C-alpha positions as CSV (number, residue, x, y, z in Angstrom):
1,M,0.1,-0.1,0.0
2,T,1.4,3.5,-0.7
3,A,-0.2,6.9,0.5
4,A,-1.0,9.1,-2.4
5,S,0.5,12.4,-2.7
6,P,-0.5,15.5,-0.7
7,A,-2.4,16.9,-3.6
8,A,-4.4,13.8,-4.0
9,V,-5.6,14.1,-0.3
10,S,-9.2,15.1,0.0
11,S,-10.0,18.6,1.5
12,A,-11.0,17.1,4.7
13,Q,-7.5,16.2,5.2
14,H,-8.3,12.7,5.3
15,E,-5.5,10.2,3.9
16,V,-5.9,8.4,0.6
17,I,-4.3,4.9,0.1
18,E,-4.0,3.2,-3.2
19,V,-4.1,-0.4,-3.1
20,G,-3.7,-3.3,-5.7
21,A,-4.9,-6.6,-6.1
22,E,-2.1,-7.9,-3.7
23,D,-3.3,-6.0,-0.8
24,L,-6.5,-7.6,-0.8
25,P,-8.5,-8.1,1.4
26,V,-8.2,-4.6,2.3
27,F,-8.3,-3.4,6.2
28,C,-8.0,-0.4,8.2
29,P,-6.1,0.3,10.3
30,G,-3.5,-1.2,7.5
31,P,-0.1,-3.0,8.4
32,K,1.9,0.1,8.4
33,A,-0.3,2.4,10.4
34,P,1.2,4.3,13.2
35,L,0.5,3.3,16.8
36,W,-1.2,6.4,17.7
37,S,-3.7,5.8,14.6
38,M,-4.9,2.5,16.0
39,H,-8.7,1.7,16.2
40,P,-10.6,-1.6,15.7
41,R,-9.8,-3.1,12.6
42,V,-12.5,-3.2,9.7
43,F,-12.4,-4.8,6.2
44,L,-13.3,-2.7,3.5
45,D,-14.9,-3.7,0.0
46,V,-12.9,-1.8,-2.6
47,A,-13.6,-4.6,-5.1
48,R,-17.4,-3.6,-5.8
49,S,-16.8,0.5,-6.3
50,G,-13.1,1.0,-6.6
51,S,-12.8,3.0,-3.3
52,A,-14.0,3.0,0.1
53,R,-13.7,5.1,3.4
54,C,-13.1,3.9,6.7
55,A,-15.8,4.8,9.3
56,Y,-13.4,5.2,12.1
57,C,-10.8,7.3,10.8
58,G,-12.0,8.8,7.2
59,A,-9.0,6.9,5.3
60,E,-9.9,6.5,1.8
61,Y,-8.6,3.2,0.1
62,R,-8.7,3.4,-3.6
63,L,-8.0,0.8,-6.3
64,K,-4.6,1.6,-8.2
65,P,-5.5,2.4,-11.9
66,G,-5.5,-0.4,-13.9
67,T,-6.0,-2.9,-11.2
68,V,-7.4,-6.2,-12.2
69,L,-9.3,-8.2,-9.9
70,H,-9.6,-12.1,-10.3
71,G,-12.1,-14.2,-8.4
72,H,-13.4,-10.7,-6.5
73,H,-17.1,-9.9,-6.9
């Protein structure tokens, strides 16, 4: 997972994280999240719409452009 550039962060200052097929299933907080940002783990469905937002911290997870998902519906 990689964080997007500062220009890609939403106006509400929430983090945008691009994920690929290798990152599925997507959950927040992610494996590289700092200790101060911990909250209960939630799994997010990015396969259906291409993005999902965490209800706890507002971080948005988006599929990288061109990502091909196999076996995910």
